[in-house]
C-alpha positions as CSV (number, residue, x, y, z in Angstrom):
1,M,143.7,69.4,130.8
2,Q,140.7,70.7,132.8
3,R,137.9,72.2,130.8
4,N,135.4,74.8,132.0
5,K,132.2,73.1,133.0
6,V,130.0,76.2,132.9
7,H,127.3,75.6,130.3
8,A,125.0,78.6,131.1
9,V,125.1,81.9,133.0
10,T,122.4,84.2,134.3
11,T,122.7,88.0,134.2
12,L,122.9,89.9,137.4
13,T,119.6,91.7,136.7
14,K,117.8,88.3,136.5
15,V,119.5,87.0,139.6
16,A,118.4,90.1,141.5
17,Q,114.9,89.6,140.4
18,D,114.9,85.9,141.2
19,L,116.4,86.5,144.7
20,E,114.2,89.5,145.3
21,V,117.1,91.8,146.2
22,S,118.4,95.0,144.6
23,E,120.7,94.9,141.7
24,D,122.9,97.5,143.4
25,L,123.3,95.2,146.4
26,L,124.3,92.3,144.2
27,H,126.8,94.5,142.3
28,D,128.4,95.5,145.6
29,L,128.6,91.9,146.8
30,T,130.1,90.6,143.6
31,E,133.1,92.9,144.2
32,Q,134.0,90.4,146.9
33,M,134.0,87.5,144.4
34,D,136.6,86.2,142.0
35,T,136.1,84.5,138.7
36,E,136.7,81.2,140.5
37,D,133.5,82.1,142.5
38,G,131.4,82.2,139.3
39,V,131.5,85.8,138.2
40,I,131.6,86.3,134.4
41,W,131.7,89.4,132.3
42,V,129.9,89.0,129.0
43,Y,131.0,91.3,126.1
44,G,129.1,92.0,122.9
45,L,129.7,94.2,119.8
46,E,127.5,97.1,120.6
47,E,126.4,96.7,124.2
48,E,128.2,97.5,127.4
49,A,129.7,94.5,129.3
50,V,127.1,92.6,131.3
51,L,127.8,90.9,134.6
52,A,126.6,87.3,134.8
53,L,126.9,84.4,137.2
54,S,127.3,80.7,136.9
55,E,125.3,78.4,139.2
56,D,128.2,78.4,141.6
57,G,128.2,82.2,141.5
58,I,124.6,82.4,142.4
59,E,125.2,80.1,145.4
60,C,128.1,82.2,146.5
61,L,125.9,85.3,146.3
62,R,123.2,83.6,148.4
63,D,125.8,83.1,151.1
64,L,127.0,86.7,150.8
65,I,123.5,88.0,151.0
66,A,122.9,85.9,154.2
67,D,126.1,87.3,155.7
68,H,125.1,90.9,154.7
69,R,121.7,90.5,156.3
70,R,123.2,89.1,159.4
71,D,125.7,91.9,159.6
72,H,123.1,94.6,159.1
73,A,120.3,93.2,161.2
């Protein structure tokens, strides 16, 4: 039985800040990703769901950002 190896996630807001890109751009790019790519929705009791990414998800986003910049250059 395979177990999930994700031990931590980072919110989309923090990833946008770290990568110095807009949160809106990242949100658009994550629509191209699946859960296998590292996209995780985090739900709480009172808050709205928060989009978060595993380390693999962040790496996938870096590739998508590079593709986006190349396509829009």
